[in-house]
Structure formats: structure tokens, C-alpha cells
C-alpha positions in Angstrom: 144.5 117.0 95.5 141.6 115.0 94.1 138.3 115.2 95.8 137.5 112.4 98.1 134.7 110.0 97.0 131.4 110.4 98.8 129.5 107.4 99.9 125.8 107.2 99.4 123.9 109.0 102.2 122.1 106.7 104.6 121.2 108.8 107.6 118.0 107.7 109.3 116.8 110.3 111.8 115.7 107.6 114.2 117.6 104.6 115.3 116.8 101.7 117.7 119.6 102.9 120.0 118.4 104.1 123.4 118.2 107.8 124.1 119.1 107.9 127.8 118.3 110.8 130.1 121.9 111.1 131.4 125.1 111.3 129.4 128.2 111.0 131.5 130.6 113.4 129.9 133.8 112.4 128.2 136.5 114.0 130.3 140.3 114.6 130.2 142.5 111.7 129.4 140.9 108.5 130.8 139.2 110.4 133.7 136.0 109.1 132.0 137.6 105.7 131.7 136.1 102.3 131.2 135.2 101.7 134.8 133.1 104.8 135.0 131.5 104.4 131.6 130.6 100.8 132.4 128.8 101.7 135.6 126.8 104.4 133.9 125.9 102.2 130.9 124.9 99.3 133.1 122.6 101.7 135.0 120.7 102.3 131.7 122.4 105.6 130.6 125.1 106.7 128.2 128.5 106.0 129.6 131.3 107.8 127.7 135.0 107.0 127.5 137.5 109.6 126.5 139.1 108.9 123.2 142.0 111.3 123.9 145.5 109.8 124.1 144.4 106.3 124.5 147.6 105.1 122.7 149.6 106.7 125.5 147.3 105.3 128.2 147.4 101.7 127.1 151.1 101.8 126.5 151.8 103.1 130.1 149.3 100.8 131.8 150.9 97.9 130.1 154.4 99.1 131.2 153.0 99.3 134.7 152.2 95.6 134.5 148.5 96.0 133.6 147.2 95.6 137.2 144.2 93.3 137.2 144.9 92.1 133.6 142.0 94.2 132.2 143.7 95.5 129.1 145.2 92.1 128.3 141.7 90.7 128.6 140.4 93.2 126.1 143.4 92.6 123.7 142.5 88.9 123.8 139.2 89.9 122.1 140.7 92.2 119.5 140.0 91.0 115.9 143.6 90.9 114.9 145.6 88.9 117.4 148.8 89.7 115.4 148.3 93.4 116.0 147.4 92.9 119.6 150.5 90.8 120.2 152.7 93.5 118.6 151.4 96.0 121.1 152.0 93.6 124.0 155.5 92.7 122.9 156.4 96.3 122.7 155.0 97.6 125.9 153.9 95.0 128.4 156.2 94.5 131.4 155.4 91.7 133.8 155.2 93.1 137.3 155.6 96.7 136.0 158.6 98.8 135.1 161.1 99.8 137.8 160.1 102.9 139.9 161.7 106.1 138.5 162.2 104.5 135.1 160.6 106.7 132.3 157.8 105.4 130.2 158.8 104.4 126.7 158.0 107.0 124.0 155.2 106.2 121.5 155.0 107.2 117.9 154.0 110.9 117.5 150.9 111.8 115.5 151.4 113.3 112.0 149.2 113.6 109.0 150.6 110.1 108.1 151.3 108.5 111.5 153.6 105.5 111.4 151.8 102.2 111.2 152.9 101.2 114.7 151.3 104.5 116.0 148.1 103.8 114.1 147.9 100.3 115.5 148.5 101.5 119.0 145.7 104.1 118.6 143.3 101.5 117.2 144.1 99.0 119.9 143.9 101.5 122.8 140.5 102.8 121.9 139.2 99.3 121.2 140.3 98.2 124.6 138.7 101.1 126.4 135.3 100.7 124.7 135.4 96.9 124.9 135.9 97.0 128.7 133.1 99.6 129.1 130.7 97.4 127.1 131.9 94.1 128.6 128.8 92.0 129.6 126.5 95.1 129.2 123.7 93.1 127.6 123.5 91.0 130.8 122.7 94.1 132.8 120.4 96.2 130.7 119.0 96.7 127.2 118.8 100.5 127.7 122.4 101.5 128.4 124.9 102.5 125.8 128.6 103.3 125.5 130.0 106.3 123.6 133.4 107.7 122.9 134.3 111.4 123.1 136.9 112.9 120.8 138.2 116.4 120.3 137.9 117.9 116.8 141.1 119.7 117.5 143.1 116.4 117.7 142.4 115.7 114.1 145.5 113.5 113.5 144.3 111.0 116.2 140.6 110.8 115.4 140.2 108.4 112.5 142.2 105.7 114.2 140.5 106.3 117.6 137.1 106.0 116.0 138.0 102.9 114.1 139.2 101.3 117.3 136.0 102.2 119.1 133.9 100.9 116.2 135.7 97.6 116.3 134.5 97.3 119.9 130.9 98.1 118.9 130.7 101.7 120.3 127.1 103.0 120.2 127.8 106.7 120.1 130.6 109.0 119.0 130.6 112.5 120.5 132.8 115.4 119.3 133.3 119.0 120.0 136.1 121.6 120.3 135.6 122.5 116.7 133.1 122.0 113.9 132.9 118.2 113.3 131.3 118.4 109.8 133.2 115.5 108.3 132.6 112.9 111.1 129.3 111.5 109.6 131.0 110.7 106.4 134.0 109.2 108.3 131.6 106.9 110.2 129.8 105.8 107.0 133.1 105.0 105.3 134.5 103.0 108.2 131.2 101.1 108.6 131.6 100.1 104.9 135.1 98.8 105.6 136.5 101.6 103.4 139.3 104.1 104.0 138.0 107.0 106.2 139.4 110.5 105.9 139.0 113.9 107.5 140.5 117.2 106.4 143.4 118.5 108.4 143.8 122.1 109.4 147.3 123.1 108.2 148.4 126.6 109.1 149.5 128.5 106.0 148.6 125.5 103.9 148.2 126.0 100.1 146.9 122.5 99.6 144.0 120.6 101.2 145.4 117.7 103.2 143.8 114.8 104.9 144.2 112.3 107.7 143.2 108.8 106.6 142.8 105.4 108.2 142.3 102.3 106.1 140.6 99.5 108.0 141.3 96.8 105.4 145.0 97.7 105.2 145.4 97.7 109.0 143.4 94.5 109.7 143.3 92.6 106.4 141.3 89.4 106.6 140.7 90.0 110.3 138.5 93.0 109.6 135.0 92.2 110.9 131.7 93.8 109.8 131.3 97.2 111.4 128.2 99.0 112.6 127.9 102.8 112.2 127.5 104.4 115.6 125.2 107.4 116.2 127.0 110.7 116.1 126.3 113.5 118.6 127.9 116.9 117.7 128.8 119.0 120.7 127.9 122.6 119.8 127.4 125.8 121.7 124.8 127.7 119.7 121.8 126.9 117.6 123.2 128.5 114.5 125.9 125.8 114.3 123.3 123.1 114.9 121.2 124.5 112.1 124.2 124.6 109.8 125.0 120.9 110.5 121.4 119.8 110.1 120.7 121.5 106.8 123.0 119.2 104.7 122.3 115.4 105.0 126.0 114.6 104.3 127.2 116.4 107.5 124.0 115.9 109.6 124.6 114.3 113.0 122.1 112.1 114.8 121.8 114.6 117.6 123.5 117.3 119.6 124.9 118.1 122.9 124.3 121.8 123.6 127.3 122.8 125.8 127.0 126.1 127.7 130.1 128.1 128.7 130.4 126.7 132.3 131.2 123.2 131.0 134.5 121.7 131.9 137.6 121.2 129.7 137.7 123.2 126.5 134.9 125.5 125.6 134.1 127.7 122.6 135.5 131.2 122.9 132.9 134.0 123.2 131.5 135.1 119.9 133.0 138.4 118.7 136.0 140.1 120.2 137.5 138.3 123.2 136.9 140.4 126.4 138.1 139.4 129.8 136.6 140.2 133.2 138.6 141.5 136.3 139.7 137.9 137.0 141.1 137.5 133.5 138.4 135.1 132.4 136.4 135.3 129.1 133.2 137.2 129.3 130.2 135.4 127.7 126.9 137.0 126.8 123.5 136.2 125.3 125.0 135.6 121.9 126.9 132.6 123.4 123.7 130.9 124.5 121.7 128.5 122.3 118.0 129.3 121.6 116.3 126.1 122.8 113.1 126.8 121.0 115.1 126.8 117.8 116.9 123.7 118.9 113.6 121.9 119.3 112.5 123.1 115.8 115.5 121.4 114.2 113.9 118.1 115.1 117.0 116.1 116.2 117.4 114.9 119.8 119.6 117.1 122.0 121.0 117.1 125.5 122.0 120.1 127.5 125.4 120.5 129.1 127.2 123.1 131.2 125.6 123.8 134.6 123.0 121.0 134.5 124.3 119.2 137.6 121.2 119.4 139.9 117.7 117.8 139.7 116.0 121.0 139.0 118.3 121.8 136.1 117.7 118.3 134.7 113.9 118.9 134.9 114.4 122.3 133.3 116.2 120.8 130.4 113.5 118.2 129.8 110.8 120.9 130.0 112.7 122.8 127.3 112.5 119.9 124.9 115.9 118.2 125.6 116.1 114.4 125.8 118.3 114.9 128.9 121.6 116.3 130.1 125.3 115.6 129.8 127.1 115.9 133.1 130.8 115.8 133.8 132.0 117.2 137.1 129.7 114.9 139.3 131.2 111.9 137.6 134.8 113.2 137.5 134.6 113.4 141.3 132.9 110.0 141.7 134.7 106.9 143.1 134.8 105.3 139.6 136.5 108.1 137.7 140.0 107.7 136.5 141.4 110.6 138.6 144.2 109.4 140.8 143.6 109.3 144.5 145.8 112.3 145.2 144.1 114.9 143.0 140.6 113.5 143.7 141.3 113.7 147.4 142.4 117.3 147.1 139.3 118.2 145.1 136.9 116.5 147.5 138.7 118.1 150.4 138.4 121.6 149.0 134.8 120.9 147.9 134.0 119.9 151.5 135.3 123.2 152.9 133.8 125.3 150.2 137.2 126.3 148.9 137.1 124.6 145.5 137.4 127.1 142.5 137.6 126.5 138.8 139.1 129.2 136.5 138.3 129.5 132.8 141.8 130.2 131.6 141.9 131.8 128.1 145.7 131.1 127.8 146.3 127.6 129.2 145.4 125.5 126.1 147.8 125.5 123.1 144.6 125.2 121.0 143.6 128.8 121.7 140.3 127.6 123.2 139.5 128.6 126.8 140.2 125.8 129.2 138.8 125.2 132.7 141.4 124.6 135.4 140.8 123.7 139.0 142.9 125.7 141.4 144.9 123.3 143.5 148.1 123.6 145.4 151.1 121.9 143.9 149.6 121.6 140.4 150.2 123.4 137.1 147.3 125.7 138.0 149.7 127.7 140.1 152.0 130.2 138.4 155.1 129.1 140.3 154.6 125.4 139.4 153.9 126.3 135.7 157.0 128.5 135.5 159.2 125.9 137.1 158.3 123.2 134.5 160.8 122.9 131.6 159.0 123.6 128.4 159.0 120.5 126.2 156.6 118.7 123.9 156.9 114.9 123.9 153.4 113.6 123.7 152.4 116.2 121.1 148.6 115.6 120.7 147.9 119.3 120.3 150.7 120.0 117.8 149.5 122.1 114.9 150.6 121.1 111.4 151.9 124.0 109.4 153.3 124.4 105.9 157.0 125.2 105.7 158.6 127.4 103.1 159.6 124.3 101.1 156.0 123.1 100.9 156.5 120.3 103.4 154.5 120.0 106.6 156.0 120.7 110.0 154.5 120.5 113.5 154.6 123.0 116.3 152.9 123.5 119.7 152.5 126.8 121.5 153.6 125.1 124.8 156.9 123.7 123.4 160.2 125.6 124.0 159.7 129.2 122.7 162.8 129.3 120.6 161.7 126.1 118.7 158.2 127.5 118.2 159.6 130.7 116.8 161.9 128.8 114.5 158.9 127.1 113.1 157.2 130.4 112.2 155.1 130.7 115.3 154.4 134.1 117.0 155.9 134.7 120.5 152.6 136.1 121.8 151.0 132.7 121.2 153.3 131.0 123.6 152.5 133.2 126.7 150.7 131.3 129.4 150.4 128.1 127.4 150.5 124.9 129.5 151.3 121.4 128.5 147.9 119.8 128.8 149.0 116.5 127.5 151.5 115.7 130.3 149.3 117.3 133.0 146.3 115.3 132.0 148.3 112.1 132.0 149.6 112.9 135.5 146.0 113.4 136.7 145.3 109.6 136.2 148.6 108.5 137.8 150.4 108.0 134.5 152.6 111.0 134.5 156.1 110.8 133.0 159.1 110.6 135.3 162.1 111.8 133.4 165.7 110.6 133.6 166.8 113.7 135.5 164.2 112.9 138.2 161.6 115.5 137.1 158.0 114.2 137.5 155.2 115.9 135.6 152.6 117.8 137.7 148.9 117.4 137.5 146.6 119.9 135.8 142.9 119.1 136.7 139.9 120.3 134.7 136.4 120.5 136.0 133.3 122.5 135.1 132.6 125.8 136.8 129.2 124.7 138.1 129.7 123.1 141.5 126.1 123.2 142.7 125.5 119.5 142.2 128.8 118.5 143.6 128.2 120.7 146.7 124.9 119.1 147.3 126.4 115.6 147.0 129.3 116.3 149.3 126.7 117.3 152.0 125.0 113.9 151.6 128.2 111.9 151.1 131.0 113.6 153.0 133.6 111.0 151.9 132.6 111.1 148.3 130.0 109.4 146.1 129.6 106.7 143.5 128.4 107.1 139.9 125.1 105.4 140.8 124.5 107.9 143.6 125.2 110.7 141.2 122.7 109.2 138.7 120.0 108.8 141.4 120.5 112.4 142.6 120.3 113.8 139.0 117.0 112.0 138.4 115.1 113.0 141.6 112.7 115.3 139.6 112.5 113.1 136.5 109.1 111.6 135.9 108.9 107.9 136.7 108.1 107.0 133.0 111.4 108.6 131.9 113.6 107.5 134.6 115.7 104.4 133.8 116.4 102.3 136.9 119.8 101.0 137.5 120.9 97.6 138.7 123.2 98.0 141.7 
């Protein structure tokens, strides 16, 4: 396959974008939704929406009747009204679908996703960012909105990022891999040109790519796009140094994520070792050298157990611009978590019984994944084992090269016999959970199947509960995003602290 053209490098190390003290982490599927990101951005910080599975989210919200009309309001602002109308015609149901009726399927991701699937991904991510940024300039000139994508979900990322850029996203954040090709993708899309990233194809003999072409999708409706800043989420300074050395892959900054952070985390360096509880053991090699991070010269934020005022002050003293925090915002009133799981979490936090396990087997990606232990959820062995294995959302499917040279797709949490038929190893299927369906259930959009089976929740949080424990003592019934921001900044110097507008 011919080499991809490389656009001229234009990567200023300083931009006029704000560098807020607090980044509200991008979490789950729409846990960090537009309502939460909007509140944080209007308070003068970086509100982040999750870019994961937004095609499924918007399709299901529209099928539920789009309560409040928010997504329809965003679609009315989409540059291509023809594309927006196609999405509405396909998925919107006035008054919502009948209870117990399954949600319609959406096109599955492939290396060459069907056009309808690309359009749904672009529109869904546009809507989420647009709603987060709605009227932002009337509230602050310091706040910003970002989108968080997982490097592991390569087949979705080009369309997700294009949709976010159409809405004027300020930052793109990406981890769960080495996002070396994202700076070039952003440059290409900002120029209105096709943007591509390499695809990891198991057993592949050819280099393959995932591409989105803005001009092809939007035609004459394509507006001028602005390149957002890119923050690479990394775990060690060696990776930061590698990305910084080459201007073509250099990000605009870093989020240095320590092992306790929620969701997916990097596996320990070296051979995987488990403690008595069956969780990965991390050591000094898994910690970034902050002095070396400072020497690199790009702005960075700390993440993973930075949920208290003293830890925020510690990060600033070490040279960080600020911190990224997830759990405090995941539990806040504005998060996308449905009332049921959030109530369970708050209740267990209040009694000191909330625990979060770093499960080395749960994620089909092979990365450790944090799971909150809650009754009646897929965190429990009996609930997990009672679920019929199936893969219908398929965001974590791995492309692989078949014997005939064509590309197939498999997921370690799909039916075992199907995975083995596709050349997978049985050992890779043990303990794997369907994150896609569990994370959709977390936000009240879980699938109900024709046989009556309803998907169970699978909640992820960070393992550091110090800040959440302090906040539940102050606010026994829960807290708002603004209360979390105020708490985090209690030891931040007045000159650095950005005031919110309530």
C-alpha cells in the first residue's frame, strides 16, 4: 500500500487556548456527557465529553423520543442538513419507542464503515460537543471543551474526531494506546483533506488504514475547520519523550495518568504479576518522572489519585499545569450515570463500602479495567456468567487477517466458539466482559432484547476514593460539578484559580 501523503508541519508549541487547572476526565460512554462538560467549561475549566459509542448514544436517545429536544436542537445546527435529516428519519421516534421494544441496530465499525455508519458517528459526536459548547462564550472566555477517544477503538476515531471538529472542539484527548498519528489526522482534517490512521490488524501482512474524507461526506456543506489542541494520555515519561522528539507526532501537551485512574489503564511494564486479590502489581517503573516531564517543555496535567486539594497543590508544585479528575465528576449530579447505579455508588460511598477492582481480564482489549463492585451488576461473577455471550455493538472488535487475505473481526467477549473459529485463542476469552453493552446500560440506554433479557450495568471508577469520601461527608446526598471544582481548588493560589459563574 502506498505511503500516505504528509502535510506540512505546523505545530506551534503555544496556542491562545486556555490551559485550565482542572480537566474533567472523559469517562465511559456518555458518563462525561454534554451536561457535565458544559458545567465544567462554563466554570472556566476543560469539560470533556466521551467520544466513545456516540453513534449508539444518539441513535438510542432519538429512539427514546429525545427528551427535551436537545439532540434535535444540535442537529438543527449541523452543517449538512441533509445528513442530519437522514439520521432523524432513521432513528427519531416521536414520544419514544414502546417499552420492551429493542433498540434498532446501527452499522458496525469496520476498516471501511458503511457510509450511514460514518454519518451517524460524525453527527453523534458533533451533537455532543455542540451541546457542551452551546453559549459558552456568554459565560466565560477561559473555559474549553474537549473530546476523549480511546486509541484502541481505531475504527471509530476518524469520524468521531471529524464530528467534534465540526462543532469547534478545543481539545482532543486520547490514551489506551500510543496515539502517534493523531496530530497528522488533525492537520489533515483541518485542511479539509482525507484523514487516516493506521489500523492494527492481527496477523496482518499489509499496512491498512481507517480513513474519513470530510469533502466526500459533506460536499459543499463542509465549513472551514480549526485544528484542536491534542493532549496525549500517557503513563510514563519515556513515552512522552518519544512523542515529543518528532514534530510530526508531537502533541500539544500530555495527561500523565497513574495506575489508580479509572477505566482502562496501561498494564504494568514487564511481566504481568498479580497480587493476592488478583489485581495487577505496579511498581516504580510504572510511574512517570515528573522532573523529566517538566524538562520536555510541553504542558502536562496529572491524573490518577489527584482528587483532593493537597494532591492538586502537589501536582502544581511538581510543574504540572493542573490535574485531570474523573471519579468526582462521574459521581456528580450532572454526570450521565443513570439514577440507579449512581444511587448505588453514592450509598456505598456513604457507608464506606464502595470498592473498585482493577480487573486484568474484564476488557476484551487486554488492558486492565477498573470495575466498581456493585450488587446486580456484571462486576459479580454470577451476573457475568448468566449473561449470554454476544457481540452486537462491537466497538472493541479486533480486525484480523484471514487465510484468504481478507479482513475479519473478532472480540474476546463474543461466543467462544465463534472466537475460536476466527483463529482466536480460548485463553483470551476467559473472564472477558462485554464492556460495550454494560457501559450503555450505565447511562440508561441498555438494550432490551426480544426474549426479555435486559443488559446489566458495568460501572467503572478510579480506585482513589479520597476526594469522593471527603465530598460525601460535606454533601451526604451528593454534589454538583461546581462543588467538586471548588473543593479541588481549595489550595490553589488565587492567581491561578479560575472563578466559576454559578
